[in-house]
Steps between C-alpha positions, in 0.01 A plus 500: 500500500353845441689635800834405347420677171404814687827500688694477173307786343551708815873427491529608137308818576727584789807434282366724225425774752854465641653522151287803418595662829870435450480624140322812615768559763771446240331743263470756778866449594604520134298816455655647814847404381440651156360812662799526731744451212322759290499739794854446630705368208320572174347833599641834387658543843637145493657560159678813623612313812673244277706783356581648840588161645739439211675830573508422872686173437726669239367288216510738205440219249162420657410869526580568134306191389169638626278639221539872446813549711724561199462870420375621165697740284217753487527531879849647458423699188224678691756600764748622239739212573682264264323173432817293548574574865752260656375213717808516724294544817258219418709240678461312827808653665369857468171435679468633854293375793122491447300389806163527677298476178134583572206546263330830583264550206352332193250706301350425161539826309361369170356169384777247562750769604613524863716743692681301767684669786757342730697623797844365587836599640803569285788439733361675808296756303118456498377544143209422273427463131197460276483271197256483209414149385250369246316170472590301192236229537489170684695177490438146625136592530433747782841661558563859391820598321651848523768722353644836597323770301799727568841345563617538861855547378615860534798707390782615724657814354839573656676835460862474620652840562876542443543130420344219300529199732264414785397195700145370537435229757869408482515488119740745336373664181646753258245735345730545202430141399182632333677782319627485145857374489608812311335738746742724691543452874277728704528627855155377601307210350149353496357158421168317539443138595204265521426437866267269690230673701460475784863490605741700715817612326802613702696738280838660568847568367821427687846514349846625590432846359122549528219416736126553530256432784316170487138540393209262557273529196166315514353427156126449546356591161533397139601852402838670512676534835777759486805510723799735499837377622708805594864403538744717691880487537629274775772614743735276303418687177568835666821365653622381159439841346661671800809284458520584129464872570760492777743309277447748218565799728807334652637453148435868430693589814812328366534755220764752601347793312274789597221381273484117504381379161136382475452560871240707687746715697793730436635850577628795305810671643640811329832492687799276432475141617801361681508121494209268424149538639390221736130412500299290744129452562387668820133405469348253256151575363245271666330294230122492491305347211151580379317373195495728198324452168746246362758430772590562862628848568702687758451877494804724539640417842764697686846374588833657585845443360812630674803657336847569634730696269779755540438833326732793427340840458564663165462839669763483774648149477362391835480123549186355660336160527148465368344246737123500473181309423350540153123441478355322201180320400441184305187343349460171322272258316511127568363224280492128565632295210342176385771298677426671832802730500461877533600783267560847646488819298625811681349842432 
C-alpha cells in the first residue's frame, strides 16, 4: 500500500517539474521574442526601417502616418521658406526606386534620442541618410515607441531658367502655380515643394521649343535640395524663328523701292532711276538664339540682299544697270507667349 502512494507522489512531482520546465522555456522564449521585437521592430533602427520600407513599396500613406514624419512649420521658417509649401510631390507615383536598405549605425546621442544611419540605393546610386528619432515611452508593457525628432521630409527647390514648367519623375509641374495670380510673367521662375527623403528625383524639361538635360537629383536630407533646370532652344524653335525671319525678308524684297519700308536693307542712289528696283535675298542671316535677361536674343547677324535697277547718270546721261549685293544686319528678341506661340521683335 505504501508503495502505491509513493508512486503517486513521485508522479505528481514529475508533472510539476515538467510544468515548471515548460513554463520556464516559454518564459525564456517569450523574453527572447520580446527582445527580438524590441531590437528589430520596436528599436530606433526598426522604427526608421518602417519608414524606409513604406517608401520602398511606394506607400506614402503609411510613411506619413508614422509619428514625426509630418514636417513642422518652424523647420521651414528657419530655412527662410514659406510654411505652406505644396504637397504635390508627396504622392505614390512620384516615388523612385529605393532598394538594398541596410542599417549601418544606431547611436544614442542623448537620453532616449538616437541617430540612426541607413545605406540604400536610389535607382542605381548608392546613398545613405541619417535620421534623429526619440523614444516616447513604452506600450503594451515592454515595447518602445518612437517618433522622428526631425521630420525626414525635405524641400526640393527648383529654379527653372527661361521657362516655368518642368517634369519630376514624370509629373509635369508649373512653378507659376505658386505665384500670385496678378504677378507678371517672368522669364525664369522658382518654386519649392515638400519632398520625401530619401528619394531620387529625375528632373527635366522637354517641349517643342525648349529642352534641358535630364538630371538625377538624390534627396537624402531633411533640408533644402536645390536644382537648376536650364532650358535651351530646340532646333525646332530656331527653325521657327528662321522661317519667320526669312518670310519677313522675302516680304521686304517685294517692295519695288530703293529703301523698303521697315526693312533692314536699302540703298541710296543719287542718279536717276529708270524703271523699278528689283530686290531679292542673296544670303539670309543664320538665326542663333541665346538667353538674355528677359527673353531669347539674336545679336546683329549679317545677311545680304541683292538689287537690280537701271540707273541713268545725271552727269552725262549714261545708262547702267546696278546689279549688286547689299549687306545688312538684323537682330531680334523672341518671347514665348503663354499659349506656346512665339513673338519676334526685330531690332
